[in-house]
Residue frames as qw, qx, qy, qz and C-alpha x, y, z in Angstrom:
[[0.565, -0.274, 0.550, 0.551, 4.53, 14.12, 11.71],
 [0.366, 0.664, -0.184, -0.625, 4.83, 16.07, 8.44],
 [0.818, 0.252, 0.512, 0.067, 4.23, 14.05, 5.26],
 [0.060, 0.665, -0.481, -0.568, 6.79, 14.41, 2.44],
 [0.870, 0.375, 0.316, -0.040, 6.01, 12.79, -0.89],
 [0.278, -0.534, 0.580, 0.548, 9.04, 12.08, -3.06],
 [0.774, 0.591, 0.045, -0.221, 8.60, 12.03, -6.82],
 [0.292, -0.556, 0.710, 0.319, 11.36, 9.79, -8.23],
 [0.674, 0.411, -0.373, -0.488, 11.24, 8.39, -11.75],
 [0.756, 0.138, -0.638, 0.045, 13.13, 5.28, -10.60],
 [0.482, -0.618, 0.476, -0.399, 13.73, 3.55, -7.27],
 [0.199, -0.342, 0.917, -0.050, 15.07, 0.29, -5.90],
 [0.795, -0.286, 0.350, 0.405, 15.87, -2.13, -7.41],
 [0.585, 0.604, 0.255, 0.478, 16.39, 0.18, -10.45],
 [0.364, -0.890, -0.067, 0.268, 18.92, 2.63, -9.13],
 [0.578, 0.544, -0.147, 0.591, 21.76, 5.00, -9.81],
 [0.369, 0.078, -0.439, 0.816, 23.56, 7.49, -7.61],
 [0.299, -0.328, 0.007, -0.896, 20.49, 9.72, -7.12],
 [0.778, -0.335, -0.363, -0.388, 18.29, 6.85, -5.93],
 [0.700, -0.097, -0.541, 0.456, 20.99, 5.59, -3.56],
 [0.114, 0.200, -0.286, 0.930, 21.18, 9.11, -2.11],
 [0.545, -0.359, -0.185, -0.735, 17.42, 9.23, -1.69],
 [0.818, -0.268, -0.507, -0.032, 17.44, 5.93, 0.20],
 [0.556, -0.012, -0.482, 0.677, 20.22, 7.02, 2.54],
 [0.081, -0.255, 0.142, -0.953, 18.57, 10.36, 3.31],
 [0.653, -0.344, -0.247, -0.628, 15.03, 9.03, 3.88],
 [0.758, -0.175, -0.599, 0.188, 16.32, 6.17, 6.04],
 [0.411, 0.002, -0.453, 0.791, 17.98, 8.64, 8.38],
 [0.177, -0.088, 0.135, -0.971, 15.05, 11.06, 8.58],
 [0.443, -0.286, -0.734, -0.428, 12.15, 8.58, 8.67],
 [0.369, -0.432, -0.708, 0.420, 11.64, 9.04, 12.42],
 [0.055, -0.384, -0.190, 0.902, 11.08, 12.76, 11.96],
 [0.429, 0.327, -0.231, -0.809, 9.13, 12.84, 8.66],
 [0.721, 0.242, 0.629, -0.160, 6.59, 10.52, 7.08],
 [0.087, 0.460, -0.600, -0.649, 7.93, 9.73, 3.58],
 [0.777, 0.361, 0.501, -0.120, 6.08, 8.19, 0.66],
 [0.151, -0.417, 0.609, 0.657, 8.02, 7.57, -2.57],
 [0.715, 0.547, 0.330, -0.284, 6.01, 7.60, -5.82],
 [0.200, -0.476, 0.682, 0.518, 8.03, 6.11, -8.64],
 [0.693, 0.370, -0.336, -0.519, 7.41, 4.73, -12.13],
 [0.928, -0.135, 0.329, -0.110, 7.10, 0.96, -12.32],
 [0.162, 0.752, -0.563, -0.302, 9.37, 0.73, -15.42],
 [0.202, 0.317, -0.921, -0.099, 9.71, -3.05, -15.28],
 [0.786, -0.205, -0.390, -0.434, 7.27, -5.98, -15.28],
 [0.753, -0.117, -0.610, 0.219, 7.16, -8.06, -12.12],
 [0.181, 0.143, -0.476, 0.849, 7.73, -5.29, -9.60],
 [0.117, -0.563, -0.781, 0.245, 4.99, -4.90, -7.01],
 [0.002, 0.787, 0.346, 0.511, 2.54, -2.02, -7.26],
 [0.315, -0.816, 0.200, -0.442, 3.36, -1.15, -3.65],
 [0.831, -0.126, -0.444, 0.311, 5.91, -2.27, -1.06],
 [0.409, -0.906, 0.107, -0.022, 7.79, -1.07, 2.01],
 [0.762, 0.347, -0.252, 0.485, 11.55, -0.50, 1.69],
 [0.369, 0.134, -0.440, 0.808, 13.51, 0.47, 4.82],
 [0.071, -0.506, -0.653, 0.559, 10.19, 1.22, 6.55],
 [0.167, 0.427, -0.086, -0.885, 9.18, 3.67, 3.79],
 [0.639, 0.490, 0.556, -0.205, 6.11, 3.19, 1.58],
 [0.091, -0.329, 0.592, 0.730, 6.96, 2.93, -2.11],
 [0.616, 0.537, 0.462, -0.343, 4.17, 3.26, -4.69],
 [0.285, -0.161, 0.669, 0.667, 4.82, 2.35, -8.31],
 [0.523, 0.597, 0.240, -0.559, 2.68, 3.90, -11.04],
 [0.398, 0.537, -0.567, -0.482, 2.32, 2.58, -14.56],
 [0.951, 0.104, -0.019, -0.292, 2.25, -0.86, -16.12],
 [0.761, -0.360, 0.464, 0.275, 5.93, -1.82, -16.24],
 [0.666, 0.554, 0.269, 0.420, 6.54, -0.53, -19.75],
 [0.490, -0.387, -0.065, 0.779, 9.46, 1.86, -19.31],
 [0.168, 0.218, 0.378, 0.884, 8.64, 4.07, -22.30],
 [0.298, -0.616, -0.497, -0.534, 4.97, 4.60, -21.48],
 [0.571, -0.621, -0.437, 0.313, 5.52, 4.78, -17.71],
 [0.396, -0.244, -0.011, 0.885, 7.91, 7.70, -18.20],
 [0.007, -0.324, -0.461, -0.826, 5.57, 9.34, -20.68],
 [0.456, -0.623, -0.481, -0.415, 2.60, 9.18, -18.28],
 [0.522, -0.172, -0.587, 0.594, 4.51, 9.74, -15.05],
 [0.020, -0.144, 0.166, -0.975, 3.45, 13.37, -14.51],
 [0.589, -0.277, -0.279, -0.706, -0.24, 12.55, -14.70],
 [0.784, -0.241, -0.571, -0.030, -0.05, 9.30, -12.73],
 [0.480, -0.027, -0.532, 0.697, 2.23, 10.61, -9.97],
 [0.148, -0.180, 0.160, -0.959, 0.22, 13.77, -9.33],
 [0.682, -0.282, -0.384, -0.554, -3.02, 11.78, -9.28],
 [0.738, -0.198, -0.599, 0.240, -1.52, 9.38, -6.71],
 [0.283, 0.080, -0.407, 0.865, -0.24, 12.29, -4.60],
 [0.363, -0.334, -0.115, -0.862, -3.69, 13.86, -4.49],
 [0.757, -0.362, -0.509, -0.194, -4.93, 10.86, -2.52],
 [0.722, -0.199, -0.449, 0.487, -2.32, 11.51, 0.20],
 [0.149, -0.955, -0.130, -0.223, -2.41, 15.29, 0.82],
 [0.750, -0.028, -0.239, 0.616, 1.33, 15.83, 1.44],
 [0.273, -0.889, -0.111, 0.349, 2.88, 18.78, 3.30],
 [0.044, -0.754, 0.473, 0.453, 5.84, 18.92, 0.90],
 [0.908, 0.409, 0.089, 0.024, 6.76, 17.48, -2.52],
 [0.351, -0.670, 0.545, 0.361, 10.43, 16.57, -3.01],
 [0.813, 0.567, -0.002, -0.135, 11.29, 16.03, -6.69],
 [0.652, -0.438, 0.497, 0.370, 14.40, 13.98, -7.40],
 [0.484, -0.013, 0.579, 0.657, 16.26, 15.07, -10.55],
 [0.227, 0.491, -0.103, -0.835, 15.57, 17.53, -13.36],
 [0.056, -0.072, -0.884, -0.459, 13.11, 15.40, -15.33],
 [0.387, -0.468, -0.612, -0.507, 9.39, 14.51, -15.25],
 [0.478, -0.476, -0.623, 0.396, 9.49, 14.57, -11.43],
 [0.177, -0.238, -0.144, 0.944, 10.18, 18.32, -11.35],
 [0.255, -0.155, -0.428, -0.853, 7.36, 19.00, -13.77],
 [0.497, -0.448, -0.731, -0.132, 5.01, 16.78, -11.76],
 [0.379, -0.405, -0.494, 0.669, 5.91, 18.66, -8.57],
 [0.006, 0.117, -0.065, -0.991, 5.22, 22.02, -10.24],
 [0.379, -0.301, -0.628, -0.610, 1.90, 20.77, -11.59],
 [0.494, -0.484, -0.698, 0.188, 0.89, 19.64, -8.08],
 [0.267, -0.314, -0.293, 0.863, 1.98, 22.95, -6.57],
 [0.117, -0.103, -0.333, -0.930, 0.01, 24.94, -9.15],
 [0.496, -0.404, -0.628, -0.443, -3.19, 23.10, -8.21],
 [0.672, -0.546, -0.493, 0.086, -2.74, 22.71, -4.46],
 [0.093, -0.907, 0.193, -0.361, -0.18, 25.32, -3.36],
 [0.895, -0.408, 0.053, 0.172, 1.94, 22.69, -1.60],
 [0.074, -0.858, 0.465, 0.203, 5.60, 23.75, -1.26],
 [0.960, 0.260, 0.005, 0.106, 8.06, 21.85, -3.43],
 [0.337, -0.735, 0.517, 0.280, 11.81, 21.20, -3.39],
 [0.852, 0.516, -0.087, -0.039, 13.56, 20.20, -6.62],
 [0.653, -0.547, 0.439, 0.284, 16.86, 18.34, -6.41],
 [0.592, 0.756, -0.249, -0.129, 19.24, 19.03, -9.33],
 [0.725, -0.437, 0.505, 0.170, 21.87, 16.34, -9.94],
 [0.841, 0.509, 0.165, 0.078, 22.42, 15.98, -13.71],
 [0.515, -0.536, 0.387, 0.545, 26.03, 15.79, -14.77],
 [0.582, 0.435, 0.529, 0.438, 25.22, 16.01, -18.48],
 [0.161, -0.173, 0.142, 0.961, 26.19, 19.17, -20.32],
 [0.412, 0.533, 0.404, -0.619, 23.13, 21.24, -21.22],
 [0.348, 0.469, -0.528, -0.616, 24.01, 21.08, -24.91],
 [0.138, 0.048, -0.982, -0.120, 23.61, 17.31, -24.68],
 [0.213, 0.373, 0.757, -0.493, 20.35, 17.60, -22.73],
 [0.416, 0.560, 0.035, -0.716, 18.79, 19.91, -25.31],
 [0.313, 0.376, -0.736, -0.468, 20.00, 17.73, -28.17],
 [0.012, -0.066, -0.992, 0.105, 18.60, 14.60, -26.53],
 [0.237, 0.492, 0.656, -0.520, 15.20, 16.23, -25.88],
 [0.167, 0.301, -0.363, -0.866, 14.89, 17.89, -29.31],
 [0.085, 0.511, 0.151, 0.842, 12.29, 19.21, -30.20],
 [0.541, -0.708, -0.418, -0.175, 11.05, 19.23, -26.60],
 [0.507, 0.155, -0.387, 0.754, 13.90, 21.19, -25.02],
 [0.255, -0.527, 0.018, -0.810, 11.40, 23.71, -23.64],
 [0.806, -0.461, -0.329, -0.171, 10.33, 21.02, -21.13],
 [0.712, -0.077, -0.345, 0.607, 13.81, 21.09, -19.60],
 [0.101, 0.387, -0.099, 0.911, 13.60, 24.89, -19.28],
 [0.565, -0.550, -0.230, -0.571, 10.36, 24.45, -17.28],
 [0.746, -0.241, -0.517, 0.344, 12.27, 22.54, -14.58],
 [0.367, -0.063, -0.270, 0.888, 13.57, 25.94, -13.49],
 [0.193, -0.778, -0.443, -0.403, 11.02, 28.24, -11.85],
 [0.215, 0.424, -0.384, 0.792, 12.15, 31.18, -9.70],
 [0.600, -0.521, 0.001, -0.607, 9.22, 30.66, -7.28],
 [0.951, -0.241, -0.176, -0.080, 10.53, 27.32, -6.03],
 [0.423, -0.744, 0.518, 0.004, 13.40, 26.04, -3.89],
 [0.830, 0.433, -0.352, 0.010, 16.29, 23.95, -5.28],
 [0.673, -0.580, 0.440, 0.130, 18.83, 21.66, -3.69],
 [0.683, 0.664, -0.302, -0.028, 21.86, 21.22, -5.95],
 [0.951, -0.151, -0.084, 0.257, 24.85, 18.90, -5.68],
 [0.670, -0.109, 0.077, 0.731, 27.61, 21.39, -6.45],
 [0.050, -0.640, 0.018, 0.767, 28.64, 24.95, -7.20],
 [0.070, -0.064, 0.718, 0.690, 28.57, 23.99, -10.89],
 [0.077, -0.517, -0.818, -0.240, 24.85, 23.13, -10.69],
 [0.127, -0.720, -0.386, 0.563, 24.22, 26.25, -8.61],
 [0.067, -0.418, 0.330, 0.844, 25.68, 28.38, -11.41],
 [0.015, -0.212, -0.826, -0.522, 23.47, 26.52, -13.89],
 [0.111, -0.672, -0.718, 0.145, 20.38, 27.26, -11.81],
 [0.129, -0.648, -0.095, 0.745, 21.37, 30.94, -11.54],
 [0.051, -0.155, 0.583, 0.796, 21.67, 31.13, -15.35],
 [0.138, -0.415, -0.821, -0.367, 18.10, 29.84, -15.58],
 [0.225, -0.550, -0.125, -0.795, 16.87, 32.67, -13.37],
 [0.688, -0.525, -0.497, 0.065, 16.64, 30.98, -9.97],
 [0.159, -0.885, 0.220, -0.378, 17.37, 33.53, -7.21],
 [0.387, 0.409, -0.734, 0.380, 20.44, 32.69, -5.15],
 [0.360, -0.277, 0.587, -0.671, 18.43, 32.63, -1.94],
 [0.873, 0.073, 0.075, -0.477, 16.34, 29.77, -3.41],
 [0.794, 0.374, -0.475, 0.060, 19.37, 27.54, -4.03],
 [0.612, -0.646, 0.435, -0.135, 21.03, 25.33, -1.40],
 [0.521, 0.495, -0.695, -0.032, 24.12, 23.24, -2.15],
 [0.742, -0.352, 0.510, -0.256, 23.87, 19.76, -0.64],
 [0.316, 0.464, -0.783, -0.268, 26.21, 17.15, -2.20],
 [0.919, -0.110, -0.322, -0.201, 25.68, 13.43, -2.21],
 [0.445, -0.682, 0.549, -0.188, 27.48, 11.40, 0.40],
 [0.563, 0.325, -0.759, -0.031, 29.16, 8.07, 0.83],
 [0.880, -0.424, -0.121, -0.175, 28.52, 5.07, 3.08],
 [0.017, 0.767, -0.600, 0.229, 31.64, 5.32, 5.24],
 [0.715, -0.283, 0.609, -0.196, 31.04, 1.87, 6.70],
 [0.894, 0.385, 0.228, -0.025, 30.67, 0.12, 3.33],
 [0.616, 0.714, -0.180, 0.280, 33.75, 1.88, 1.88],
 [0.443, -0.789, 0.415, -0.093, 35.92, 1.48, 4.98],
 [0.583, 0.507, -0.635, -0.019, 39.06, -0.40, 3.83],
 [0.182, -0.392, 0.802, -0.412, 39.44, -1.93, 7.30],
 [0.794, 0.058, 0.315, -0.516, 36.36, -4.05, 6.64],
 [0.881, 0.430, -0.147, -0.130, 38.09, -6.04, 3.90],
 [0.764, -0.468, 0.369, 0.247, 40.91, -8.42, 4.84],
 [0.069, 0.714, -0.538, -0.443, 44.09, -8.00, 2.79],
 [0.318, -0.121, 0.917, 0.209, 44.06, -11.70, 1.82],
 [0.479, 0.597, 0.615, -0.191, 40.56, -11.24, 0.33],
 [0.306, 0.875, -0.101, -0.362, 41.76, -8.37, -1.86],
 [0.137, -0.539, 0.766, 0.322, 44.89, -10.28, -2.85],
 [0.458, 0.187, 0.868, 0.042, 42.70, -13.22, -3.89],
 [0.454, 0.777, 0.345, -0.267, 40.54, -10.88, -6.00],
 [0.120, 0.803, -0.431, -0.394, 43.62, -9.46, -7.74],
 [0.271, -0.267, 0.896, 0.229, 44.74, -13.00, -8.52],
 [0.502, 0.444, 0.730, -0.136, 41.30, -14.02, -9.76],
 [0.419, 0.865, 0.158, -0.226, 41.18, -11.06, -12.16],
 [0.788, 0.140, 0.183, 0.571, 44.84, -11.52, -13.14],
 [0.024, 0.997, 0.027, 0.065, 45.68, -7.95, -12.25],
 [0.797, -0.112, 0.033, 0.592, 49.28, -6.93, -12.77],
 [0.353, 0.335, 0.059, 0.872, 51.46, -3.84, -12.78],
 [0.124, 0.096, 0.290, -0.944, 49.80, -0.58, -11.81],
 [0.034, 0.470, 0.876, 0.103, 46.08, -1.32, -11.47],
 [0.154, -0.008, -0.050, -0.987, 43.75, 1.44, -12.67],
 [0.079, 0.463, 0.878, -0.095, 39.99, 1.48, -12.12],
 [0.222, -0.048, -0.115, -0.967, 37.06, 3.48, -13.40],
 [0.100, 0.426, 0.877, -0.198, 33.41, 3.12, -12.42],
 [0.229, 0.403, 0.005, -0.886, 30.90, 4.88, -14.60],
 [0.717, 0.553, 0.362, -0.219, 28.28, 4.65, -17.30],
 [0.530, -0.086, 0.550, 0.639, 30.04, 3.91, -20.57],
 [0.314, 0.864, 0.394, 0.013, 28.88, 7.11, -22.24],
 [0.499, 0.650, 0.018, 0.573, 30.54, 9.97, -24.10],
 [0.217, -0.895, 0.091, -0.379, 30.60, 12.33, -21.11],
 [0.776, -0.587, 0.228, 0.037, 32.71, 9.99, -18.98],
 [0.346, 0.811, -0.468, -0.056, 35.51, 9.77, -21.59],
 [0.855, -0.298, 0.422, 0.032, 36.46, 6.17, -20.86],
 [0.811, 0.533, 0.051, 0.237, 38.05, 6.13, -24.31],
 [0.125, 0.871, -0.365, 0.303, 40.67, 8.60, -22.99],
 [0.647, -0.543, 0.519, -0.132, 41.61, 6.10, -20.26],
 [0.924, 0.176, 0.317, 0.122, 42.06, 3.35, -22.87],
 [0.557, 0.765, -0.108, 0.305, 44.21, 5.66, -25.01],
 [0.212, -0.822, 0.459, -0.264, 46.28, 6.63, -21.94],
 [0.872, -0.266, 0.409, -0.035, 46.72, 2.94, -21.07],
 [0.855, 0.438, 0.132, 0.246, 48.30, 2.41, -24.49],
 [0.302, 0.844, -0.226, 0.381, 50.76, 5.24, -23.84],
 [0.623, -0.726, 0.274, -0.096, 52.08, 4.05, -20.47],
 [0.438, 0.636, -0.633, 0.058, 55.74, 3.03, -20.52],
 [0.109, -0.277, 0.885, -0.358, 55.20, 0.39, -17.80],
 [0.242, -0.237, -0.930, -0.142, 52.94, -2.58, -17.08],
 [0.316, 0.031, 0.350, -0.881, 49.36, -1.69, -16.11],
 [0.051, -0.362, -0.915, -0.173, 45.88, -3.22, -15.95],
 [0.275, -0.107, 0.004, -0.955, 42.55, -1.38, -16.22],
 [0.059, 0.380, 0.900, -0.205, 39.33, -2.42, -14.46],
 [0.240, -0.145, -0.261, -0.924, 36.17, -1.01, -16.01],
 [0.076, 0.370, 0.848, -0.371, 33.00, -1.19, -13.87],
 [0.331, 0.493, 0.170, -0.787, 29.88, -0.15, -15.73],
 [0.451, 0.381, 0.748, 0.304, 27.72, -0.60, -18.80],
 [0.173, 0.702, 0.088, -0.686, 26.49, 1.81, -21.44],
 [0.716, 0.653, 0.193, -0.154, 25.87, 2.51, -25.10],
 [0.279, 0.837, -0.463, -0.084, 29.58, 3.13, -25.85],
 [0.731, -0.399, 0.553, 0.016, 30.79, -0.32, -24.73],
 [0.859, 0.369, 0.310, 0.174, 31.06, -1.72, -28.25],
 [0.383, 0.877, -0.144, 0.252, 33.09, 1.29, -29.44],
 [0.343, -0.797, 0.474, -0.149, 35.34, 1.09, -26.41],
 [0.849, -0.160, 0.496, 0.082, 36.07, -2.60, -26.88],
 [0.743, 0.604, 0.165, 0.238, 36.87, -1.93, -30.53],
 [0.092, 0.927, -0.287, 0.221, 39.23, 0.87, -29.54],
 [0.614, -0.587, 0.526, -0.036, 41.04, -1.41, -27.06],
 [0.879, 0.181, 0.398, 0.191, 41.51, -4.00, -29.80],
 [0.528, 0.810, 0.025, 0.254, 42.77, -1.37, -32.24],
 [0.057, -0.884, 0.390, -0.252, 45.31, -0.01, -29.73],
 [0.674, 0.249, -0.671, 0.181, 46.48, -3.47, -28.70],
 [0.080, -0.333, 0.640, -0.688, 45.50, -3.17, -25.01],
 [0.743, -0.247, -0.323, -0.532, 42.47, -5.48, -24.90],
 [0.766, -0.087, -0.601, 0.209, 44.39, -8.04, -22.82],
 [0.272, 0.112, -0.481, 0.826, 45.11, -5.34, -20.21],
 [0.392, -0.215, 0.049, -0.893, 41.45, -4.52, -19.58],
 [0.050, -0.226, -0.948, 0.218, 38.99, -6.29, -17.27],
 [0.364, -0.261, -0.294, -0.844, 35.39, -5.53, -18.26],
 [0.004, 0.085, 0.879, -0.470, 33.26, -6.23, -15.17],
 [0.214, -0.517, -0.674, -0.483, 29.93, -4.88, -16.38],
 [0.410, -0.659, -0.041, -0.630, 27.40, -3.70, -13.85],
 [0.397, 0.107, -0.774, 0.482, 28.99, -4.38, -10.45],
 [0.486, -0.692, -0.529, -0.066, 26.64, -4.74, -7.44],
 [0.065, -0.866, 0.150, -0.472, 27.04, -1.65, -5.27],
 [0.747, -0.622, 0.215, -0.098, 27.96, -3.68, -2.19],
 [0.917, 0.014, 0.173, 0.360, 30.84, -5.29, -4.14],
 [0.397, 0.862, -0.041, 0.312, 32.30, -2.04, -5.48],
 [0.356, -0.862, 0.354, -0.063, 34.62, -1.37, -2.46],
 [0.847, -0.214, 0.435, 0.220, 36.48, -4.66, -3.08],
 [0.706, 0.523, 0.251, 0.407, 37.31, -3.70, -6.63],
 [0.050, 0.955, -0.127, 0.265, 38.41, -0.22, -5.58],
 [0.589, -0.694, 0.413, 0.006, 40.69, -1.76, -2.98],
 [0.870, 0.063, 0.389, 0.295, 42.14, -4.12, -5.58],
 [0.529, 0.732, 0.128, 0.410, 43.26, -1.10, -7.63],
 [0.562, -0.196, -0.151, 0.789, 45.97, 1.51, -7.18],
 [0.001, -0.205, 0.053, 0.977, 44.42, 4.59, -8.82],
 [0.341, 0.639, 0.671, -0.161, 40.84, 5.65, -9.60],
 [0.138, -0.170, 0.373, 0.902, 40.37, 7.57, -12.87],
 [0.333, 0.677, 0.656, 0.034, 37.48, 9.30, -14.59],
 [0.254, -0.169, 0.199, 0.931, 38.42, 12.08, -17.06],
 [0.245, 0.673, 0.678, -0.165, 34.84, 13.41, -17.33],
 [0.212, 0.381, 0.348, 0.830, 33.77, 15.96, -19.91],
 [0.357, -0.499, 0.010, -0.789, 31.03, 17.13, -17.53],
 [0.446, -0.181, -0.823, 0.304, 29.99, 16.11, -14.02],
 [0.399, -0.750, -0.266, -0.456, 27.19, 17.23, -11.71],
 [0.533, -0.747, 0.349, -0.189, 29.20, 16.08, -8.70],
 [0.561, 0.467, -0.682, 0.039, 30.73, 12.63, -9.05],
 [0.817, -0.463, 0.174, -0.295, 29.75, 10.08, -6.39],
 [0.959, 0.143, -0.155, 0.189, 32.28, 7.57, -7.70],
 [0.385, 0.620, -0.378, 0.569, 35.17, 9.88, -6.87],
 [0.368, -0.592, 0.421, -0.581, 34.26, 10.26, -3.21],
 [0.969, -0.168, 0.057, -0.172, 33.67, 6.53, -2.92],
 [0.812, 0.352, -0.271, 0.379, 37.18, 5.93, -4.21],
 [0.070, 0.642, -0.407, 0.646, 38.57, 8.54, -1.81],
 [0.725, -0.487, 0.199, -0.444, 36.74, 6.83, 1.07],
 [0.994, -0.034, -0.032, 0.100, 38.71, 3.63, 0.36],
 [0.494, -0.717, 0.312, 0.380, 41.97, 5.59, 0.48],
 [0.707, 0.265, 0.443, 0.483, 42.76, 5.56, -3.25],
 [0.111, -0.450, 0.180, 0.868, 44.34, 8.49, -5.10],
 [0.523, 0.649, 0.548, -0.068, 42.14, 9.87, -7.87],
 [0.218, -0.161, 0.408, 0.872, 42.72, 11.52, -11.23],
 [0.276, 0.715, 0.633, -0.111, 39.95, 13.68, -12.73],
 [0.292, 0.477, 0.277, 0.781, 39.33, 16.66, -14.94],
 [0.043, -0.253, -0.349, 0.901, 38.60, 20.15, -13.65],
 [0.237, -0.239, -0.612, -0.716, 35.02, 19.80, -14.91],
 [0.537, -0.528, -0.524, -0.398, 31.58, 20.42, -13.44],
 [0.613, -0.731, 0.017, -0.299, 31.26, 19.75, -9.74],
 [0.885, 0.025, -0.307, 0.349, 34.60, 17.95, -9.36],
 [0.317, 0.471, -0.338, 0.751, 36.51, 21.01, -8.03],
 [0.574, -0.642, 0.000, -0.508, 34.18, 21.01, -5.02],
 [0.875, -0.455, 0.166, -0.020, 36.20, 18.10, -3.58],
 [0.867, 0.130, 0.097, 0.471, 39.35, 17.83, -5.69],
 [0.065, -0.958, 0.223, 0.169, 42.17, 20.25, -5.02],
 [0.790, 0.522, -0.294, 0.128, 45.07, 19.56, -7.36],
 [0.503, 0.398, -0.621, 0.451, 48.01, 17.81, -5.68],
 [0.277, -0.331, 0.564, -0.704, 46.13, 17.83, -2.35],
 [0.674, 0.055, 0.593, -0.437, 43.10, 15.52, -2.70],
 [0.800, 0.373, 0.462, 0.089, 43.82, 14.27, -6.22],
 [0.302, -0.291, 0.446, 0.790, 45.38, 15.21, -9.53],
 [0.541, 0.681, 0.173, -0.463, 43.71, 17.13, -12.34],
 [0.493, -0.002, 0.648, 0.580, 44.34, 16.02, -15.92],
 [0.198, 0.295, -0.248, -0.901, 43.48, 18.01, -19.00],
 [0.703, 0.375, 0.420, -0.435, 40.15, 17.38, -20.72],
 [0.834, 0.539, 0.100, -0.067, 40.39, 15.18, -23.83],
 [0.242, 0.794, -0.552, 0.082, 44.15, 14.71, -23.44],
 [0.982, -0.141, -0.127, -0.001, 45.16, 11.03, -23.04],
 [0.642, 0.403, -0.361, 0.543, 48.83, 11.99, -23.11],
 [0.150, -0.565, 0.371, -0.722, 48.40, 14.25, -20.06],
 [0.852, -0.346, 0.049, -0.390, 46.35, 11.57, -18.35],
 [0.926, 0.116, -0.278, 0.229, 49.13, 9.04, -18.92],
 [0.338, 0.510, -0.409, 0.677, 51.59, 11.49, -17.45],
 [0.478, -0.520, 0.278, -0.651, 49.44, 11.89, -14.30],
 [0.974, -0.158, -0.097, -0.128, 49.19, 8.11, -13.94],
 [0.747, 0.313, -0.349, 0.471, 52.96, 7.92, -14.22],
 [0.020, -0.603, 0.348, -0.718, 53.34, 10.72, -11.63],
 [0.734, -0.451, 0.194, -0.469, 51.23, 8.87, -9.03],
 [0.985, 0.033, -0.163, 0.046, 52.88, 5.55, -9.79],
 [0.678, 0.343, -0.323, 0.564, 56.44, 6.86, -9.39],
 [0.020, -0.471, 0.353, -0.808, 55.93, 9.47, -6.67],
 [0.498, -0.349, -0.789, 0.082, 54.81, 7.28, -3.76],
 [0.188, -0.251, -0.461, 0.830, 54.98, 10.17, -1.28],
 [0.293, 0.047, -0.176, -0.939, 52.56, 12.24, -3.38],
 [0.522, -0.190, -0.733, -0.393, 50.26, 9.22, -3.87],
 [0.417, -0.333, -0.750, 0.390, 50.09, 8.58, -0.12],
 [0.054, -0.201, -0.278, 0.938, 49.48, 12.26, 0.68],
 [0.394, -0.017, -0.298, -0.869, 46.60, 12.83, -1.72],
 [0.540, -0.243, -0.785, -0.181, 45.02, 9.50, -0.74],
 [0.341, -0.317, -0.662, 0.587, 45.19, 10.41, 2.95],
 [0.084, 0.161, 0.105, -0.978, 43.94, 13.97, 2.43],
 [0.443, -0.098, -0.538, -0.710, 41.09, 12.76, 0.23],
 [0.502, -0.306, -0.807, 0.048, 40.00, 10.15, 2.74],
 [0.207, -0.300, -0.510, 0.779, 40.03, 12.72, 5.56],
 [0.223, 0.059, -0.163, -0.959, 37.96, 15.14, 3.46],
 [0.508, -0.213, -0.687, -0.473, 35.31, 12.53, 2.73],
 [0.449, -0.343, -0.756, 0.330, 35.04, 11.51, 6.38],
 [0.117, -0.268, -0.328, 0.898, 34.65, 15.14, 7.42],
 [0.275, 0.266, -0.084, -0.920, 32.21, 16.43, 4.79],
 [0.530, 0.147, -0.549, -0.630, 30.50, 13.59, 2.95],
 [0.064, 0.094, 0.961, -0.252, 29.05, 11.12, 5.44],
 [0.227, -0.473, -0.697, -0.488, 25.35, 10.40, 4.85],
 [0.350, -0.633, -0.559, 0.405, 24.64, 11.61, 8.39],
 [0.187, -0.384, 0.028, 0.904, 26.02, 15.02, 7.46],
 [0.088, -0.120, -0.593, -0.791, 24.04, 15.11, 4.19],
 [0.295, -0.552, -0.770, -0.124, 20.80, 13.99, 5.88],
 [0.294, -0.578, -0.400, 0.648, 21.22, 16.69, 8.49],
 [0.060, -0.196, 0.262, 0.943, 21.50, 19.32, 5.75],
 [0.244, -0.310, -0.704, -0.590, 18.27, 18.10, 4.16],
 [0.330, -0.570, -0.702, 0.270, 16.56, 18.06, 7.54],
 [0.162, -0.456, -0.147, 0.863, 17.38, 21.76, 7.93],
 [0.103, 0.049, -0.484, -0.868, 16.10, 22.51, 4.42],
 [0.283, -0.440, -0.816, -0.248, 12.88, 20.51, 4.88],
 [0.274, -0.563, -0.562, 0.539, 12.31, 22.45, 8.12],
 [0.042, -0.303, 0.091, 0.948, 12.54, 25.77, 6.25],
 [0.247, -0.064, -0.629, -0.734, 9.86, 24.63, 3.79],
 [0.369, -0.413, -0.830, -0.075, 7.38, 23.03, 6.17]]
């Protein structure tokens, strides 16, 4: 059985969309490949080593997030050298990609780098200043890349990666977890009552950061000519600004701030809503959108980043203009008043997700790619 080491800066219980994807893929392929995940410890109290879903997870570092990230390249490659892998799989365009390239340079082991970042490159360079050159080093024309979307493929091409070295494999969705039939109507009705949801119920699930433009949703809420409530699932550095904006616009009483919602609970909140919205400024792919589609909810999004890979306007969702709360309000009104359109895009979106974005389909695509590299 071929041994694949995964370099991932974070892993369960410290997860986002990329780590959830990694878990779903490795679970499905663990009978064919021997996986070991090497991650940074990042937090005190986590074990140095444990088994999750039958897969060995090794944590390097001391539990200090800053220093663990700083030393990850050295610690991860040193740990990998004890295990002699057949392939290194680097999750995300960060220290993991650089660690994989360092290991390859010394040992010649093939590597696969998975690009998922939804941040605009201008933001990435600004955030890394004066170390932006490290981001450039993620891209090396000798290596293979799995990217979430056509948007990220174009980015890799701009950085000099040959087209034949790029494979588009999106993230998927747990069709069982997000199956609306699993959740009794009375349970969802009780949740709506508990949260005091009224009128048209809008929901967004995202980090509360500039790129996700949650402020545009709040501004659109203030422009609606009918009763509406907004559920916000997520945390982030912009929360204080967003709460202040809601107060200023007089819509604070219409917003339910739920914070960081456990992933297993997310489907219930989606089902309690009428429309999913995220007017992103940039997006690598957008897991939250396909999760909403899986529950049969119509979505509104911008024509940004990887979103056009699954959203066709008026077929699987509605596009709104970037940074235009007035247009977003108009699209909310359109879905609310045109029930036939709302039902059609919800149905089409759900069918698309079931056909293209099951984790079984995604794992199969990675199996094929791993086979090409081993």
